[in-house]
C-alpha positions as CSV (number, residue, x, y, z in Angstrom):
1,X,111.9,119.7,73.4
2,X,110.8,116.3,74.4
3,X,107.8,114.6,72.9
4,X,104.9,113.6,75.0
5,X,104.8,109.8,75.2
6,X,101.5,108.3,74.1
7,X,100.1,106.0,76.8
8,X,97.2,103.6,77.1
9,X,95.0,102.9,80.1
10,X,97.4,103.0,83.2
11,X,100.6,104.4,81.7
12,X,101.3,101.6,79.3
13,X,103.4,102.7,76.4
14,X,101.4,103.0,73.1
15,X,104.3,101.5,71.2
16,X,104.1,98.0,69.9
17,X,106.2,95.4,71.7
18,X,106.6,97.2,75.0
19,X,107.0,95.2,78.3
20,X,103.7,95.7,80.2
21,X,101.0,94.0,82.2
22,X,97.6,93.1,80.9
23,X,94.6,92.8,83.2
24,X,91.9,90.8,81.7
25,X,88.4,91.6,83.1
26,X,85.7,89.4,81.7
27,X,82.1,90.5,81.1
28,X,80.6,87.9,83.4
29,X,80.8,88.9,87.0
30,X,81.5,85.4,88.1
31,X,84.6,85.1,85.9
32,X,88.0,85.6,87.5
33,X,90.3,88.6,86.7
34,X,93.7,87.5,85.3
35,X,96.9,89.6,85.6
36,X,99.4,88.7,82.8
37,X,102.9,90.0,82.4
38,X,103.6,90.6,78.7
39,X,107.3,90.8,77.8
40,X,106.7,92.4,74.5
41,X,109.7,92.1,72.1
42,X,111.8,90.4,74.8
43,X,109.3,87.5,74.8
44,X,110.3,84.3,72.9
45,X,114.0,85.1,73.2
46,X,116.6,83.3,75.3
47,X,114.0,81.2,77.0
48,X,111.7,84.0,78.0
49,X,108.0,83.2,77.3
50,X,105.9,85.7,75.3
51,X,103.8,86.3,78.4
52,X,103.1,84.7,81.8
53,X,100.0,84.7,84.0
54,X,100.9,86.1,87.4
55,X,97.7,85.8,89.3
56,X,94.1,84.8,88.9
57,X,91.7,86.6,91.2
58,X,88.1,85.9,92.2
59,X,86.0,88.9,91.0
60,X,85.0,89.7,94.6
61,X,88.7,90.1,95.6
62,X,89.3,92.2,92.5
63,X,86.4,94.5,93.3
64,X,87.7,95.1,96.8
65,X,91.3,96.1,95.7
66,X,90.7,97.7,92.2
67,X,89.8,101.1,93.5
68,X,92.8,101.4,95.8
69,X,95.1,100.5,92.9
70,X,93.3,102.9,90.5
71,X,93.6,105.8,92.9
72,X,97.3,105.1,93.7
73,X,98.2,104.7,90.0
74,X,96.3,107.8,88.9
75,X,97.9,109.9,91.6
76,X,101.3,108.9,90.3
77,X,100.3,109.3,86.6
78,X,99.0,112.8,87.3
79,X,102.2,113.7,89.0
80,X,104.1,112.6,86.0
81,X,101.7,114.5,83.7
82,X,100.5,111.3,82.0
83,X,96.9,110.5,81.1
84,X,95.1,108.7,83.9
85,X,93.2,105.4,83.5
86,X,90.2,103.5,84.7
87,X,89.4,99.8,84.9
88,X,87.1,98.5,82.2
89,X,85.7,95.2,80.9
90,X,88.2,93.6,78.5
91,X,91.9,94.1,78.4
92,X,93.5,96.8,80.5
93,X,97.1,97.7,79.8
94,X,99.3,98.8,82.7
95,X,102.9,100.1,82.8
96,X,105.4,97.4,83.7
97,X,106.4,99.0,87.0
98,X,102.8,99.7,88.0
99,X,101.9,96.1,87.0
100,X,104.6,94.8,89.4
101,X,103.0,96.8,92.2
102,X,99.5,95.5,91.3
103,X,100.8,92.0,91.4
104,X,102.1,92.5,95.0
105,X,98.6,93.8,96.0
106,X,96.9,90.9,94.2
107,X,99.2,88.2,95.6
108,X,98.6,89.5,99.2
109,X,94.8,89.7,98.6
110,X,94.1,86.5,96.6
111,X,93.3,84.3,99.7
112,X,92.1,87.0,102.0
113,X,88.6,87.3,103.5
114,X,86.5,90.4,103.3
115,X,87.8,91.9,106.6
116,X,91.4,91.4,105.6
117,X,91.0,93.0,102.1
118,X,90.7,96.5,103.5
119,X,93.7,96.0,105.8
120,X,95.8,94.7,102.8
121,X,94.7,97.6,100.6
122,X,95.6,100.1,103.3
123,X,99.0,98.6,104.1
124,X,99.8,98.2,100.4
125,X,99.0,101.9,99.8
126,X,101.4,102.9,102.6
127,X,104.3,101.2,100.9
128,X,106.6,103.1,98.6
129,X,106.8,102.1,95.0
130,X,110.4,100.9,95.4
131,X,109.3,98.7,98.3
132,X,106.6,97.1,96.1
133,X,109.1,96.6,93.3
134,X,111.5,94.8,95.7
135,X,108.6,92.6,97.0
136,X,107.6,91.7,93.4
137,X,111.2,90.7,92.6
138,X,111.5,88.5,95.6
139,X,108.1,86.9,95.1
140,X,108.2,86.3,91.3
141,X,111.6,84.5,91.6
142,X,110.0,81.8,93.7
143,X,106.3,81.9,93.4
144,X,105.2,84.0,90.5
145,X,102.7,81.8,88.8
146,X,98.9,81.5,89.6
147,X,99.3,78.0,91.1
148,X,101.9,79.2,93.6
149,X,99.3,81.0,95.9
150,X,100.3,79.2,99.1
151,X,104.1,79.2,98.6
152,X,107.0,81.2,100.0
153,X,106.9,85.0,99.5
154,X,103.3,84.8,98.3
155,X,102.2,83.5,101.6
156,X,104.5,86.0,103.4
157,X,103.0,88.9,101.5
158,X,99.5,87.8,102.7
159,X,100.7,87.5,106.4
160,X,102.6,90.8,106.3
161,X,99.9,92.9,104.8
162,X,96.8,91.2,106.3
163,X,98.1,91.4,109.9
164,X,96.5,94.0,112.2
165,X,94.3,96.9,111.2
166,X,94.4,99.2,108.2
167,X,96.5,102.3,108.8
168,X,94.4,105.4,108.9
169,X,95.4,108.1,106.4
170,X,95.8,110.7,109.2
171,X,98.0,108.4,111.2
172,X,100.7,108.0,108.6
173,X,104.2,109.0,109.9
174,X,106.2,111.3,107.7
175,X,109.3,109.6,106.3
176,X,112.5,111.5,106.0
177,X,113.4,112.7,102.5
178,X,116.0,110.4,101.0
179,X,118.7,111.6,98.7
180,X,118.8,110.3,95.2
181,X,121.0,107.1,95.2
182,X,123.0,108.4,92.3
183,X,123.9,111.7,93.9
184,X,125.6,110.3,96.9
185,X,129.2,111.3,97.5
186,X,130.3,107.7,97.2
187,X,129.3,107.6,93.5
188,X,130.7,111.0,92.5
189,X,133.6,110.9,90.1
190,X,137.0,111.9,91.5
191,X,137.9,115.3,90.3
């Protein structure tokens, strides 16, 4: 029988030294929200820093995207039978994969105006988790620090997700069911 893993906030492991993301929400409404990648035990080894700030968001931008991220994350946490979370003042801990997805949303939204924020949130919610992870990997390799907001993939994320109108929930096309990558005949052992 497997033990239920203890989690904190949005699926972050309760064990010390885990790789996760910290979202720092200050008490003052005029203070920015900071998303930080915390490498846990891997930090400070082989040139990896202990943690890295990924994005600093204006509070108005955070307020516009926070509910979309909360709903998406909680739906996935419920499906995995893990305790759900809510955003609160102070330090919010987020699972490393969900944190990567949140960075993609934050990077796309950081320079957006009010009209573009709902479009960005809707298009981000329409992406699959694997697509968000890939976008994070491409973006962080070139422009993953707060001062990189107008560079490379960060700028491309903004243009890709802010263009057009928000997809309506009823208009979503059903995607075909994909087989698990590791169950394809190509990867089966010869018998």
